[in-house]
Every structure is written in structure tokens, then in C-alpha cells.
N, C-alpha and C positions, 0 to 999 in steps of 0.2 A: 504494500499500497504507498502510495505516495505521501509526503508530508503534507497537511494543509497549511495553507499562510493564513493568519488571522484576517479579518476583514480591518480594511481602512481605520474605523472609528472604536475603536474597542477600547472602552473607561477603563482607566488605569487610577491605581489608590495613590494620590497624594500625600494623604497625611495619616500617619497612624494615630489613632486614639487607643490610650489604654487606663483604665479605670479600674479599681479592685476587682469588683462584682465581673464587671465585665469581661475582663482578662480571664478571671476564671471560667466564665461560660465558654468563651471566645475558645480558651485550650481545651476543654470537655466538648467542644463541639454542639454546645447547646443555646437553643433561643432561649427568651428570657420567659416566653408563654409554656415553652417546653419544660422548662426549669419549676416553673410556680406550678403546672400539671403533677410533675413528679414530687414536689414537695406536699401539695394536698393528697396524693395518691398516699403517701408516706401518713401524713395528718390522719386522714379517714382510717386507714388500717390500724392504727395507735387508737384512735378515739372508738373504733369498734370492738376493739377487743375489751378496753379498759372500762366501756359501759355495759357490756355482756358480763364482767367480772363483778361491778358495781351492782347491777341487777341481781346477779344469782346471790350475792350475798346479803342483799335487801331483801329479797323472796326468801332466804332461809331464814334471817332473823322474823320476818313478820310470822312467819309458818309455825317458829318454836315459840313465839306470845301469842300466838293464836289456838294453837292446840291444847292448852290449860282450859280456856275460856271455851271451844266448841265442847270440850269432854262435859264441862259444867252443865251447857247449855243440853249437851244428848242426856245427859244422867237425869235432868229433870224430865225433858219429855218422855221418856221412858217408863220413868217414876209417875207421872200423870195418866199417860197410857194404860197401865198397869191396874193404877186406882181407879181409875174411869171403869177397867174391864169387869174388876174385883166388885164393884160395887153394883153395875149393872148386872152382873149373875148372881149376886146374894139378892138383888131386888126381884129381878125374874124368880129364883128360887124360891121367894117368901109368895110368890102369886100361885092362886091355882092351876094349873095346864087345864087346857081343853084339849 
């Protein structure tokens, strides 16, 4: 293949601009949008993991606190149901059957 000659009006870099973050990004080959996207992706993953851990801890804590309260409520409902059943049975047995 023959070497191609560039077009007559090819833009050339006449000034080199360097800044701390810009030169680091340029060295990594990232644009600002790409860098922001990568950082946001990392933040998203970290937040998702930390939120999952926080929610799991909160649910466990609330479940432990709710257990005794639910147990008391269930015991009361069972006592009331048994008392009502005995009262109905005793009331029914005192009446003559047809």
C-alpha cells in the first residue's frame, strides 16, 4: 500500500494545555463525561451495597423487637378464643338439646 499524504489543511496543535485533573484524564484516555460516568458507577455500587446492609440490619432489629410484642398479642387472641369456645360449649351443654 502506498503512503497517503495528509490533506493540505490539517489542523495542528499549537498550544499544549495541562492542568492537574485534565492531564490525568488525558493520560488515562478518558473524557470528562467518561470519568463522571465511571465515578457514578462506583458510587452507585457502593451505595447499593451499603443500603442493602443497612436495610438488612434495620429489618433484623425491628423483627427482634416485634417478636415479643407479636407473641403477647397471639397469646391473648388464643386465650380469648379458648375462653369463648369454653363459654359457648358450657352454655350449650346447660341447655336442653332437641
